A tleap script that builds the chain and sets N, CA, C and O, in Angstrom:
source leaprc.protein.ff14SB
mol = sequence {
  NMET GLY PRO GLY LEU THR GLU VAL LEU ASP
  GLU GLU LYS LEU THR ALA ASP ALA LEU TRP
  GLU ALA VAL THR GLY LYS PRO SER ALA GLN
  THR TRP TYR GLU SER VAL HIE SER THR CYS
  ALA SER SER GLU THR GLU ALA ALA HIE LYS
  ALA GLU ASP GLU ARG ILE TYR ALA PRO ARG
  ARG ARG ARG ALA GLU LYS ALA LYS THR GLU
  PRO ALA THR GLU ALA GLN VAL GLN TYR LEU
  THR THR LEU ALA GLU LYS VAL GLY LYS GLU
  ARG PHE ASP ALA GLU PHE ALA LYS VAL ILE
  LYS GLY ALA THR SER PRO ARG ALA LEU ALA
  GLY SER ALA ALA ARG ARG SER ARG SER GLY
  SER LYS ALA ARG ALA ARG LYS LEU ILE THR
  ALA LEU VAL GLY HIE CASP
}
set mol.1.N position { -73.470 21.410 -3.980 }
set mol.1.CA position { -73.033 22.616 -3.308 }
set mol.1.C position { -71.572 22.472 -2.938 }
set mol.1.O position { -71.110 21.390 -2.574 }
set mol.2.N position { -70.886 23.526 -3.032 }
set mol.2.CA position { -69.463 23.509 -2.739 }
set mol.2.C position { -69.175 23.935 -1.321 }
set mol.2.O position { -70.088 24.272 -0.567 }
set mol.3.N position { -67.919 23.921 -0.958 }
set mol.3.CA position { -67.526 24.324 0.389 }
set mol.3.C position { -67.827 25.805 0.618 }
set mol.3.O position { -67.638 26.636 -0.270 }
set mol.4.N position { -68.287 26.111 1.800 }
set mol.4.CA position { -68.571 27.487 2.159 }
set mol.4.C position { -69.927 27.991 1.689 }
set mol.4.O position { -70.265 29.144 1.956 }
set mol.5.N position { -70.704 27.186 1.010 }
set mol.5.CA position { -71.987 27.641 0.488 }
set mol.5.C position { -73.161 27.314 1.400 }
set mol.5.O position { -74.268 27.802 1.176 }
set mol.6.N position { -72.939 26.500 2.419 }
set mol.6.CA position { -74.063 26.076 3.253 }
set mol.6.C position { -74.158 26.828 4.575 }
set mol.6.O position { -75.086 26.588 5.346 }
set mol.7.N position { -73.217 27.735 4.856 }
set mol.7.CA position { -73.229 28.421 6.149 }
set mol.7.C position { -74.471 29.300 6.313 }
set mol.7.O position { -75.052 29.353 7.397 }
set mol.8.N position { -74.873 29.977 5.261 }
set mol.8.CA position { -76.016 30.885 5.350 }
set mol.8.C position { -77.260 30.275 4.722 }
set mol.8.O position { -78.182 30.993 4.334 }
set mol.9.N position { -77.286 28.978 4.625 }
set mol.9.CA position { -78.374 28.277 3.962 }
set mol.9.C position { -79.597 28.200 4.875 }
set mol.9.O position { -79.497 27.767 6.024 }
set mol.10.N position { -80.725 28.613 4.367 }
set mol.10.CA position { -81.982 28.492 5.087 }
set mol.10.C position { -82.722 27.290 4.503 }
set mol.10.O position { -83.308 27.377 3.424 }
set mol.11.N position { -82.690 26.180 5.216 }
set mol.11.CA position { -83.277 24.941 4.687 }
set mol.11.C position { -84.786 25.040 4.516 }
set mol.11.O position { -85.370 24.273 3.750 }
set mol.12.N position { -85.427 25.974 5.217 }
set mol.12.CA position { -86.868 26.146 5.063 }
set mol.12.C position { -87.222 26.674 3.673 }
set mol.12.O position { -88.275 26.345 3.128 }
set mol.13.N position { -86.337 27.493 3.106 }
set mol.13.CA position { -86.594 28.079 1.789 }
set mol.13.C position { -85.977 27.271 0.657 }
set mol.13.O position { -86.208 27.567 -0.515 }
set mol.14.N position { -85.205 26.268 0.993 }
set mol.14.CA position { -84.550 25.470 -0.038 }
set mol.14.C position { -85.497 24.366 -0.499 }
set mol.14.O position { -85.779 23.424 0.242 }
set mol.15.N position { -85.969 24.492 -1.696 }
set mol.15.CA position { -86.845 23.479 -2.285 }
set mol.15.C position { -86.186 22.962 -3.544 }
set mol.15.O position { -85.173 23.504 -3.989 }
set mol.16.N position { -86.751 21.923 -4.119 }
set mol.16.CA position { -86.225 21.388 -5.370 }
set mol.16.C position { -86.317 22.447 -6.467 }
set mol.16.O position { -85.429 22.537 -7.315 }
set mol.17.N position { -87.391 23.253 -6.459 }
set mol.17.CA position { -87.537 24.333 -7.436 }
set mol.17.C position { -86.416 25.355 -7.299 }
set mol.17.O position { -85.794 25.744 -8.287 }
set mol.18.N position { -86.165 25.784 -6.071 }
set mol.18.CA position { -85.128 26.784 -5.833 }
set mol.18.C position { -83.755 26.247 -6.203 }
set mol.18.O position { -82.936 26.974 -6.766 }
set mol.19.N position { -83.500 25.002 -5.899 }
set mol.19.CA position { -82.223 24.394 -6.235 }
set mol.19.C position { -82.061 24.298 -7.751 }
set mol.19.O position { -80.987 24.582 -8.283 }
set mol.20.N position { -83.127 23.900 -8.443 }
set mol.20.CA position { -83.083 23.802 -9.901 }
set mol.20.C position { -82.779 25.166 -10.518 }
set mol.20.O position { -81.949 25.280 -11.420 }
set mol.21.N position { -83.458 26.192 -10.021 }
set mol.21.CA position { -83.259 27.538 -10.559 }
set mol.21.C position { -81.849 28.044 -10.263 }
set mol.21.O position { -81.249 28.725 -11.094 }
set mol.22.N position { -81.315 27.714 -9.081 }
set mol.22.CA position { -79.967 28.145 -8.730 }
set mol.22.C position { -78.927 27.472 -9.611 }
set mol.22.O position { -77.924 28.093 -9.963 }
set mol.23.N position { -79.144 26.222 -9.971 }
set mol.23.CA position { -78.169 25.467 -10.759 }
set mol.23.C position { -78.274 25.801 -12.244 }
set mol.23.O position { -77.258 25.999 -12.910 }
set mol.24.N position { -79.500 25.862 -12.765 }
set mol.24.CA position { -79.676 26.039 -14.205 }
set mol.24.C position { -79.929 27.486 -14.616 }
set mol.24.O position { -79.702 27.848 -15.770 }
set mol.25.N position { -80.391 28.309 -13.693 }
set mol.25.CA position { -80.733 29.678 -14.024 }
set mol.25.C position { -82.103 29.809 -14.650 }
set mol.25.O position { -82.502 30.912 -15.023 }
set mol.26.N position { -82.832 28.718 -14.776 }
set mol.26.CA position { -84.170 28.727 -15.365 }
set mol.26.C position { -85.181 28.291 -14.304 }
set mol.26.O position { -84.864 27.473 -13.441 }
set mol.27.N position { -86.390 28.834 -14.367 }
set mol.27.CA position { -87.398 28.381 -13.404 }
set mol.27.C position { -87.804 26.927 -13.673 }
set mol.27.O position { -87.777 26.455 -14.809 }
set mol.28.N position { -88.168 26.258 -12.629 }
set mol.28.CA position { -88.555 24.851 -12.738 }
set mol.28.C position { -90.011 24.738 -13.171 }
set mol.28.O position { -90.832 25.604 -12.869 }
set mol.29.N position { -90.312 23.675 -13.870 }
set mol.29.CA position { -91.684 23.414 -14.294 }
set mol.29.C position { -92.410 22.534 -13.284 }
set mol.29.O position { -93.556 22.145 -13.507 }
set mol.30.N position { -91.757 22.225 -12.193 }
set mol.30.CA position { -92.337 21.354 -11.168 }
set mol.30.C position { -93.483 22.071 -10.470 }
set mol.30.O position { -93.353 23.245 -10.123 }
set mol.31.N position { -94.595 21.391 -10.261 }
set mol.31.CA position { -95.773 22.011 -9.658 }
set mol.31.C position { -95.978 21.608 -8.204 }
set mol.31.O position { -96.936 22.058 -7.576 }
set mol.32.N position { -95.109 20.777 -7.659 }
set mol.32.CA position { -95.237 20.387 -6.257 }
set mol.32.C position { -93.961 20.781 -5.524 }
set mol.32.O position { -92.941 21.075 -6.148 }
set mol.33.N position { -94.024 20.785 -4.223 }
set mol.33.CA position { -92.891 21.210 -3.420 }
set mol.33.C position { -92.253 20.023 -2.737 }
set mol.33.O position { -92.932 19.159 -2.182 }
set mol.34.N position { -90.946 19.999 -2.788 }
set mol.34.CA position { -90.162 18.990 -2.079 }
set mol.34.C position { -89.088 19.718 -1.299 }
set mol.34.O position { -88.475 20.660 -1.800 }
set mol.35.N position { -88.866 19.287 -0.089 }
set mol.35.CA position { -87.791 19.867 0.704 }
set mol.35.C position { -86.474 19.241 0.290 }
set mol.35.O position { -86.417 18.068 -0.078 }
set mol.36.N position { -85.430 20.024 0.353 }
set mol.36.CA position { -84.084 19.539 0.087 }
set mol.36.C position { -83.286 19.778 1.355 }
set mol.36.O position { -83.265 20.892 1.876 }
set mol.37.N position { -82.636 18.749 1.850 }
set mol.37.CA position { -81.868 18.874 3.084 }
set mol.37.C position { -80.388 18.832 2.774 }
set mol.37.O position { -79.930 18.019 1.971 }
set mol.38.N position { -79.651 19.707 3.412 }
set mol.38.CA position { -78.199 19.666 3.254 }
set mol.38.C position { -77.641 18.770 4.352 }
set mol.38.O position { -78.212 18.681 5.439 }
set mol.39.N position { -76.539 18.117 4.068 }
set mol.39.CA position { -75.909 17.247 5.058 }
set mol.39.C position { -74.496 17.724 5.320 }
set mol.39.O position { -73.837 18.296 4.451 }
set mol.40.N position { -74.063 17.483 6.498 }
set mol.40.CA position { -72.721 17.876 6.904 }
set mol.40.C position { -71.781 16.707 6.648 }
set mol.40.O position { -72.065 15.578 7.050 }
set mol.41.N position { -70.678 16.969 5.988 }
set mol.41.CA position { -69.710 15.912 5.699 }
set mol.41.C position { -68.427 16.118 6.489 }
set mol.41.O position { -67.337 15.810 6.007 }
set mol.42.N position { -68.557 16.636 7.697 }
set mol.42.CA position { -67.379 16.864 8.530 }
set mol.42.C position { -66.836 15.530 9.032 }
set mol.42.O position { -67.525 14.511 8.987 }
set mol.43.N position { -65.619 15.549 9.500 }
set mol.43.CA position { -64.996 14.314 9.982 }
set mol.43.C position { -65.728 13.765 11.208 }
set mol.43.O position { -65.789 12.550 11.398 }
set mol.44.N position { -66.283 14.649 12.040 }
set mol.44.CA position { -67.029 14.186 13.216 }
set mol.44.C position { -68.303 13.460 12.795 }
set mol.44.O position { -68.647 12.417 13.351 }
set mol.45.N position { -69.001 14.023 11.804 }
set mol.45.CA position { -70.227 13.396 11.315 }
set mol.45.C position { -69.920 12.054 10.667 }
set mol.45.O position { -70.633 11.073 10.882 }
set mol.46.N position { -68.856 12.018 9.873 }
set mol.46.CA position { -68.450 10.757 9.234 }
set mol.46.C position { -68.094 9.706 10.275 }
set mol.46.O position { -68.453 8.538 10.125 }
set mol.47.N position { -67.396 10.107 11.323 }
set mol.47.CA position { -67.036 9.170 12.393 }
set mol.47.C position { -68.284 8.643 13.092 }
set mol.47.O position { -68.351 7.464 13.441 }
set mol.48.N position { -69.267 9.506 13.297 }
set mol.48.CA position { -70.518 9.075 13.929 }
set mol.48.C position { -71.255 8.084 13.030 }
set mol.48.O position { -71.806 7.094 13.512 }
set mol.49.N position { -71.264 8.354 11.711 }
set mol.49.CA position { -71.915 7.433 10.776 }
set mol.49.C position { -71.213 6.079 10.766 }
set mol.49.O position { -71.873 5.040 10.746 }
set mol.50.N position { -69.882 6.082 10.780 }
set mol.50.CA position { -69.127 4.826 10.793 }
set mol.50.C position { -69.371 4.036 12.073 }
set mol.50.O position { -69.486 2.811 12.041 }
set mol.51.N position { -69.451 4.740 13.200 }
set mol.51.CA position { -69.713 4.068 14.474 }
set mol.51.C position { -71.106 3.444 14.479 }
set mol.51.O position { -71.284 2.328 14.967 }
set mol.52.N position { -72.084 4.154 13.944 }
set mol.52.CA position { -73.445 3.628 13.865 }
set mol.52.C position { -73.499 2.419 12.930 }
set mol.52.O position { -74.149 1.419 13.235 }
set mol.53.N position { -72.816 2.516 11.801 }
set mol.53.CA position { -72.745 1.406 10.855 }
set mol.53.C position { -72.105 0.175 11.507 }
set mol.53.O position { -72.582 -0.947 11.341 }
set mol.54.N position { -71.038 0.401 12.236 }
set mol.54.CA position { -70.359 -0.708 12.920 }
set mol.54.C position { -71.283 -1.349 13.953 }
set mol.54.O position { -71.317 -2.573 14.080 }
set mol.55.N position { -72.019 -0.542 14.677 }
set mol.55.CA position { -72.931 -1.064 15.701 }
set mol.55.C position { -74.024 -1.925 15.074 }
set mol.55.O position { -74.378 -2.977 15.606 }
set mol.56.N position { -74.551 -1.474 13.947 }
set mol.56.CA position { -75.667 -2.181 13.314 }
set mol.56.C position { -75.207 -3.393 12.511 }
set mol.56.O position { -75.778 -4.476 12.636 }
set mol.57.N position { -74.175 -3.213 11.686 }
set mol.57.CA position { -73.813 -4.247 10.720 }
set mol.57.C position { -72.676 -5.174 11.140 }
set mol.57.O position { -72.474 -6.205 10.499 }
set mol.58.N position { -71.933 -4.849 12.186 }
set mol.58.CA position { -70.823 -5.706 12.616 }
set mol.58.C position { -71.279 -7.123 12.967 }
set mol.58.O position { -70.614 -8.081 12.570 }
set mol.59.N position { -72.400 -7.296 13.704 }
set mol.59.CA position { -72.833 -8.667 13.994 }
set mol.59.C position { -73.158 -9.467 12.727 }
set mol.59.O position { -72.879 -10.664 12.662 }
set mol.60.N position { -73.746 -8.811 11.724 }
set mol.60.CA position { -74.053 -9.490 10.461 }
set mol.60.C position { -72.777 -9.899 9.741 }
set mol.60.O position { -72.686 -11.002 9.200 }
set mol.61.N position { -71.794 -9.008 9.736 }
set mol.61.CA position { -70.524 -9.330 9.062 }
set mol.61.C position { -69.817 -10.491 9.764 }
set mol.61.O position { -69.241 -11.360 9.109 }
set mol.62.N position { -69.862 -10.502 11.105 }
set mol.62.CA position { -69.231 -11.609 11.838 }
set mol.62.C position { -69.931 -12.933 11.544 }
set mol.62.O position { -69.273 -13.957 11.364 }
set mol.63.N position { -71.275 -12.916 11.495 }
set mol.63.CA position { -72.019 -14.142 11.176 }
set mol.63.C position { -71.694 -14.621 9.762 }
set mol.63.O position { -71.546 -15.821 9.532 }
set mol.64.N position { -71.585 -13.699 8.828 }
set mol.64.CA position { -71.281 -14.068 7.443 }
set mol.64.C position { -69.886 -14.681 7.341 }
set mol.64.O position { -69.699 -15.670 6.632 }
set mol.65.N position { -68.912 -14.112 8.036 }
set mol.65.CA position { -67.552 -14.664 8.022 }
set mol.65.C position { -67.523 -16.054 8.668 }
set mol.65.O position { -66.842 -16.960 8.186 }
set mol.66.N position { -68.263 -16.206 9.752 }
set mol.66.CA position { -68.317 -17.494 10.447 }
set mol.66.C position { -68.962 -18.557 9.558 }
set mol.66.O position { -68.540 -19.714 9.566 }
set mol.67.N position { -69.987 -18.168 8.790 }
set mol.67.CA position { -70.686 -19.109 7.911 }
set mol.67.C position { -69.790 -19.609 6.785 }
set mol.67.O position { -70.043 -20.673 6.219 }
set mol.68.N position { -68.740 -18.847 6.452 }
set mol.68.CA position { -67.831 -19.278 5.389 }
set mol.68.C position { -66.960 -20.452 5.828 }
set mol.68.O position { -66.457 -21.199 4.989 }
set mol.69.N position { -66.781 -20.619 7.132 }
set mol.69.CA position { -65.909 -21.688 7.625 }
set mol.69.C position { -66.674 -22.837 8.270 }
set mol.69.O position { -66.150 -23.947 8.353 }
set mol.70.N position { -67.901 -22.598 8.730 }
set mol.70.CA position { -68.677 -23.674 9.357 }
set mol.70.C position { -69.225 -24.616 8.290 }
set mol.70.O position { -69.597 -24.170 7.205 }
set mol.71.N position { -69.278 -25.906 8.583 }
set mol.71.CA position { -69.848 -26.840 7.613 }
set mol.71.C position { -71.355 -26.647 7.468 }
set mol.71.O position { -72.022 -26.128 8.363 }
set mol.72.N position { -71.867 -27.072 6.336 }
set mol.72.CA position { -73.306 -26.970 6.077 }
set mol.72.C position { -74.070 -27.762 7.133 }
set mol.72.O position { -73.615 -28.814 7.584 }
set mol.73.N position { -75.223 -27.251 7.519 }
set mol.73.CA position { -76.033 -27.943 8.519 }
set mol.73.C position { -76.733 -29.134 7.877 }
set mol.73.O position { -76.839 -29.224 6.654 }
set mol.74.N position { -77.201 -30.030 8.707 }
set mol.74.CA position { -77.902 -31.217 8.209 }
set mol.74.C position { -79.190 -30.809 7.482 }
set mol.74.O position { -79.558 -31.417 6.477 }
set mol.75.N position { -79.862 -29.788 7.989 }
set mol.75.CA position { -81.083 -29.315 7.332 }
set mol.75.C position { -80.775 -28.780 5.929 }
set mol.75.O position { -81.537 -29.021 4.993 }
set mol.76.N position { -79.661 -28.057 5.782 }
set mol.76.CA position { -79.270 -27.561 4.465 }
set mol.76.C position { -78.961 -28.712 3.517 }
set mol.76.O position { -79.355 -28.691 2.351 }
set mol.77.N position { -78.254 -29.716 4.026 }
set mol.77.CA position { -77.892 -30.870 3.198 }
set mol.77.C position { -79.152 -31.599 2.738 }
set mol.77.O position { -79.264 -31.966 1.568 }
set mol.78.N position { -80.096 -31.808 3.646 }
set mol.78.CA position { -81.344 -32.485 3.270 }
set mol.78.C position { -82.116 -31.678 2.236 }
set mol.78.O position { -82.645 -32.238 1.276 }
set mol.79.N position { -82.180 -30.367 2.429 }
set mol.79.CA position { -82.904 -29.521 1.488 }
set mol.79.C position { -82.218 -29.525 0.116 }
set mol.79.O position { -82.888 -29.579 -0.915 }
set mol.80.N position { -80.892 -29.469 0.109 }
set mol.80.CA position { -80.166 -29.515 -1.159 }
set mol.80.C position { -80.355 -30.847 -1.867 }
set mol.80.O position { -80.433 -30.887 -3.094 }
set mol.81.N position { -80.429 -31.938 -1.114 }
set mol.81.CA position { -80.672 -33.253 -1.711 }
set mol.81.C position { -82.050 -33.283 -2.359 }
set mol.81.O position { -82.212 -33.800 -3.465 }
set mol.82.N position { -83.036 -32.732 -1.674 }
set mol.82.CA position { -84.385 -32.664 -2.228 }
set mol.82.C position { -84.419 -31.791 -3.477 }
set mol.82.O position { -85.050 -32.143 -4.474 }
set mol.83.N position { -83.735 -30.648 -3.416 }
set mol.83.CA position { -83.686 -29.758 -4.580 }
set mol.83.C position { -82.976 -30.417 -5.758 }
set mol.83.O position { -83.380 -30.238 -6.907 }
set mol.84.N position { -81.927 -31.174 -5.480 }
set mol.84.CA position { -81.189 -31.843 -6.550 }
set mol.84.C position { -82.080 -32.835 -7.286 }
set mol.84.O position { -82.022 -32.943 -8.510 }
set mol.85.N position { -82.898 -33.551 -6.540 }
set mol.85.CA position { -83.828 -34.487 -7.177 }
set mol.85.C position { -84.873 -33.740 -7.996 }
set mol.85.O position { -85.291 -34.199 -9.059 }
set mol.86.N position { -85.286 -32.587 -7.490 }
set mol.86.CA position { -86.330 -31.813 -8.149 }
set mol.86.C position { -85.835 -31.149 -9.445 }
set mol.86.O position { -86.532 -31.182 -10.459 }
set mol.87.N position { -84.647 -30.553 -9.416 }
set mol.87.CA position { -84.160 -29.798 -10.580 }
set mol.87.C position { -83.373 -30.651 -11.569 }
set mol.87.O position { -83.195 -30.252 -12.721 }
set mol.88.N position { -82.908 -31.797 -11.146 }
set mol.88.CA position { -82.152 -32.664 -12.029 }
set mol.88.C position { -80.646 -32.546 -11.820 }
set mol.88.O position { -80.140 -31.527 -11.349 }
set mol.89.N position { -79.945 -33.619 -12.183 }
set mol.89.CA position { -78.507 -33.707 -11.945 }
set mol.89.C position { -77.724 -32.654 -12.724 }
set mol.89.O position { -76.798 -32.051 -12.181 }
set mol.90.N position { -78.079 -32.425 -13.983 }
set mol.90.CA position { -77.328 -31.479 -14.811 }
set mol.90.C position { -77.400 -30.063 -14.242 }
set mol.90.O position { -76.390 -29.366 -14.136 }
set mol.91.N position { -78.596 -29.662 -13.886 }
set mol.91.CA position { -78.787 -28.316 -13.341 }
set mol.91.C position { -78.077 -28.165 -12.003 }
set mol.91.O position { -77.433 -27.148 -11.746 }
set mol.92.N position { -78.198 -29.197 -11.138 }
set mol.92.CA position { -77.518 -29.149 -9.844 }
set mol.92.C position { -76.012 -29.049 -10.052 }
set mol.92.O position { -75.346 -28.253 -9.392 }
set mol.93.N position { -75.472 -29.852 -10.965 }
set mol.93.CA position { -74.037 -29.825 -11.233 }
set mol.93.C position { -73.579 -28.457 -11.720 }
set mol.93.O position { -72.539 -27.954 -11.295 }
set mol.94.N position { -74.358 -27.860 -12.607 }
set mol.94.CA position { -73.989 -26.551 -13.147 }
set mol.94.C position { -73.984 -25.488 -12.049 }
set mol.94.O position { -73.043 -24.699 -11.954 }
set mol.95.N position { -75.018 -25.464 -11.228 }
set mol.95.CA position { -75.093 -24.480 -10.149 }
set mol.95.C position { -74.033 -24.739 -9.084 }
set mol.95.O position { -73.470 -23.797 -8.527 }
set mol.96.N position { -73.760 -26.005 -8.799 }
set mol.96.CA position { -72.734 -26.355 -7.815 }
set mol.96.C position { -71.370 -25.860 -8.290 }
set mol.96.O position { -70.597 -25.316 -7.502 }
set mol.97.N position { -71.074 -26.048 -9.578 }
set mol.97.CA position { -69.793 -25.597 -10.132 }
set mol.97.C position { -69.671 -24.074 -10.047 }
set mol.97.O position { -68.584 -23.557 -9.790 }
set mol.98.N position { -70.775 -23.353 -10.261 }
set mol.98.CA position { -70.744 -21.891 -10.150 }
set mol.98.C position { -70.473 -21.458 -8.716 }
set mol.98.O position { -69.714 -20.521 -8.472 }
set mol.99.N position { -71.100 -22.149 -7.775 }
set mol.99.CA position { -70.973 -21.752 -6.370 }
set mol.99.C position { -69.574 -22.009 -5.839 }
set mol.99.O position { -69.036 -21.180 -5.106 }
set mol.100.N position { -68.971 -23.143 -6.193 }
set mol.100.CA position { -67.645 -23.432 -5.640 }
set mol.100.C position { -66.550 -22.689 -6.382 }
set mol.100.O position { -65.478 -22.467 -5.819 }
set mol.101.N position { -66.785 -22.297 -7.629 }
set mol.101.CA position { -65.845 -21.498 -8.423 }
set mol.101.C position { -64.420 -22.028 -8.345 }
set mol.101.O position { -63.484 -21.255 -8.145 }
set mol.102.N position { -64.247 -23.311 -8.497 }
set mol.102.CA position { -62.915 -23.889 -8.515 }
set mol.102.C position { -62.252 -23.962 -7.157 }
set mol.102.O position { -61.046 -24.200 -7.083 }
set mol.103.N position { -62.996 -23.767 -6.079 }
set mol.103.CA position { -62.410 -23.782 -4.739 }
set mol.103.C position { -62.053 -25.191 -4.278 }
set mol.103.O position { -61.277 -25.358 -3.338 }
set mol.104.N position { -62.611 -26.199 -4.930 }
set mol.104.CA position { -62.301 -27.572 -4.571 }
set mol.104.C position { -61.768 -28.295 -5.791 }
set mol.104.O position { -61.847 -27.789 -6.911 }
set mol.105.N position { -61.239 -29.452 -5.574 }
set mol.105.CA position { -60.664 -30.216 -6.676 }
set mol.105.C position { -61.763 -30.772 -7.578 }
set mol.105.O position { -62.913 -30.881 -7.154 }
set mol.106.N position { -61.419 -31.123 -8.820 }
set mol.106.CA position { -62.421 -31.714 -9.705 }
set mol.106.C position { -63.010 -33.011 -9.146 }
set mol.106.O position { -64.128 -33.388 -9.498 }
set mol.107.N position { -62.267 -33.688 -8.282 }
set mol.107.CA position { -62.793 -34.902 -7.655 }
set mol.107.C position { -64.013 -34.602 -6.800 }
set mol.107.O position { -64.893 -35.447 -6.639 }
set mol.108.N position { -64.058 -33.399 -6.255 }
set mol.108.CA position { -65.189 -33.019 -5.394 }
set mol.108.C position { -66.476 -32.908 -6.195 }
set mol.108.O position { -67.568 -32.976 -5.630 }
set mol.109.N position { -66.359 -32.738 -7.502 }
set mol.109.CA position { -67.551 -32.659 -8.338 }
set mol.109.C position { -68.207 -34.013 -8.535 }
set mol.109.O position { -69.364 -34.091 -8.947 }
set mol.110.N position { -67.478 -35.079 -8.243 }
set mol.110.CA position { -68.041 -36.429 -8.387 }
set mol.110.C position { -68.814 -36.795 -7.132 }
set mol.110.O position { -68.553 -36.271 -6.049 }
set mol.111.N position { -69.756 -37.691 -7.291 }
set mol.111.CA position { -70.505 -38.183 -6.138 }
set mol.111.C position { -71.908 -37.621 -6.084 }
set mol.111.O position { -72.342 -36.870 -6.959 }
set mol.112.N position { -72.595 -38.004 -5.039 }
set mol.112.CA position { -73.996 -37.621 -4.901 }
set mol.112.C position { -74.127 -36.165 -4.466 }
set mol.112.O position { -73.172 -35.551 -3.991 }
set mol.113.N position { -75.320 -35.637 -4.641 }
set mol.113.CA position { -75.592 -34.260 -4.234 }
set mol.113.C position { -75.419 -34.103 -2.724 }
set mol.113.O position { -74.897 -33.090 -2.260 }
set mol.114.N position { -75.849 -35.085 -1.975 }
set mol.114.CA position { -75.735 -35.004 -0.510 }
set mol.114.C position { -74.269 -34.961 -0.085 }
set mol.114.O position { -73.901 -34.179 0.792 }
set mol.115.N position { -73.426 -35.801 -0.704 }
set mol.115.CA position { -72.013 -35.829 -0.337 }
set mol.115.C position { -71.343 -34.504 -0.692 }
set mol.115.O position { -70.552 -33.972 0.088 }
set mol.116.N position { -71.662 -33.980 -1.860 }
set mol.116.CA position { -71.069 -32.712 -2.270 }
set mol.116.C position { -71.566 -31.563 -1.401 }
set mol.116.O position { -70.803 -30.646 -1.096 }
set mol.117.N position { -72.822 -31.600 -1.002 }
set mol.117.CA position { -73.377 -30.547 -0.157 }
set mol.117.C position { -72.746 -30.558 1.226 }
set mol.117.O position { -72.546 -29.503 1.829 }
set mol.118.N position { -72.433 -31.744 1.729 }
set mol.118.CA position { -71.800 -31.850 3.047 }
set mol.118.C position { -70.390 -31.274 3.039 }
set mol.118.O position { -69.909 -30.800 4.068 }
set mol.119.N position { -69.728 -31.311 1.894 }
set mol.119.CA position { -68.347 -30.854 1.847 }
set mol.119.C position { -68.234 -29.336 1.838 }
set mol.119.O position { -67.138 -28.803 2.010 }
set mol.120.N position { -69.335 -28.634 1.641 }
set mol.120.CA position { -69.288 -27.175 1.568 }
set mol.120.C position { -69.594 -26.505 2.893 }
set mol.120.O position { -69.917 -27.158 3.886 }
set mol.121.N position { -69.485 -25.203 2.883 }
set mol.121.CA position { -69.766 -24.414 4.082 }
set mol.121.C position { -71.235 -23.985 4.100 }
set mol.121.O position { -71.968 -24.174 3.129 }
set mol.122.N position { -71.637 -23.410 5.220 }
set mol.122.CA position { -73.001 -22.892 5.339 }
set mol.122.C position { -73.260 -21.826 4.279 }
set mol.122.O position { -74.326 -21.797 3.663 }
set mol.123.N position { -72.286 -20.960 4.074 }
set mol.123.CA position { -72.455 -19.868 3.107 }
set mol.123.C position { -72.615 -20.416 1.695 }
set mol.123.O position { -73.469 -19.945 0.943 }
set mol.124.N position { -71.808 -21.401 1.327 }
set mol.124.CA position { -71.927 -21.990 -0.011 }
set mol.124.C position { -73.240 -22.731 -0.174 }
set mol.124.O position { -73.858 -22.677 -1.238 }
set mol.125.N position { -73.671 -23.421 0.866 }
set mol.125.CA position { -74.957 -24.124 0.808 }
set mol.125.C position { -76.089 -23.116 0.609 }
set mol.125.O position { -77.018 -23.360 -0.160 }
set mol.126.N position { -76.005 -21.987 1.305 }
set mol.126.CA position { -77.019 -20.945 1.171 }
set mol.126.C position { -77.049 -20.400 -0.256 }
set mol.126.O position { -78.126 -20.196 -0.816 }
set mol.127.N position { -75.869 -20.161 -0.851 }
set mol.127.CA position { -75.807 -19.666 -2.221 }
set mol.127.C position { -76.376 -20.673 -3.198 }
set mol.127.O position { -77.092 -20.308 -4.130 }
set mol.128.N position { -76.057 -21.947 -2.985 }
set mol.128.CA position { -76.557 -22.993 -3.883 }
set mol.128.C position { -78.074 -23.128 -3.776 }
set mol.128.O position { -78.758 -23.281 -4.788 }
set mol.129.N position { -78.592 -23.073 -2.571 }
set mol.129.CA position { -80.044 -23.141 -2.385 }
set mol.129.C position { -80.710 -21.968 -3.096 }
set mol.129.O position { -81.711 -22.149 -3.789 }
set mol.130.N position { -80.168 -20.780 -2.929 }
set mol.130.CA position { -80.737 -19.605 -3.579 }
set mol.130.C position { -80.708 -19.737 -5.087 }
set mol.130.O position { -81.675 -19.378 -5.759 }
set mol.131.N position { -79.608 -20.250 -5.631 }
set mol.131.CA position { -79.496 -20.405 -7.079 }
set mol.131.C position { -80.494 -21.441 -7.600 }
set mol.131.O position { -81.095 -21.243 -8.656 }
set mol.132.N position { -80.671 -22.523 -6.881 }
set mol.132.CA position { -81.587 -23.572 -7.335 }
set mol.132.C position { -83.046 -23.184 -7.164 }
set mol.132.O position { -83.869 -23.510 -8.020 }
set mol.133.N position { -83.380 -22.513 -6.107 }
set mol.133.CA position { -84.764 -22.129 -5.854 }
set mol.133.C position { -85.145 -20.940 -6.741 }
set mol.133.O position { -86.283 -20.851 -7.203 }
set mol.134.N position { -84.214 -20.045 -6.975 }
set mol.134.CA position { -84.485 -18.836 -7.716 }
set mol.134.C position { -84.834 -19.053 -9.173 }
set mol.134.O position { -85.392 -18.152 -9.799 }
set mol.135.N position { -84.530 -20.209 -9.739 }
set mol.135.CA position { -84.756 -20.452 -11.156 }
set mol.135.C position { -85.834 -21.489 -11.420 }
set mol.135.O position { -85.922 -22.019 -12.527 }
set mol.136.N position { -86.658 -21.788 -10.417 }
set mol.136.CA position { -87.708 -22.789 -10.626 }
set mol.136.C position { -88.773 -22.301 -11.554 }
set mol.136.O position { -89.728 -23.025 -11.834 }
savepdb mol mol.pdb
quit
């Protein structure tokens, strides 16, 4: 719908059938009724949506940013060590290289799984765990 078309809109009579007929000029073959709701895209409504989004998702975004800088927890390191033994060195190395994406020096690729897991952040440890568990 374009600007100026929703002022006289009766949402009670607006169905998917009516909308289809208005757009195509042909009657719809649909045999059930669905309501169609119009939404307001005014700047006030957008501001309210952004404020609600900020209220709900801001704590998650802050936690995610914090996890990028905090070191991996001991529980994550232990779990990654167990997973490394389970999936094998080659697979662990391949997934580890994908997760770090060149963020560390090639020297960091050497050493045990536990040592490499300790050098990463919580967020990277979480990604590596997901990659290793997801392909079992």
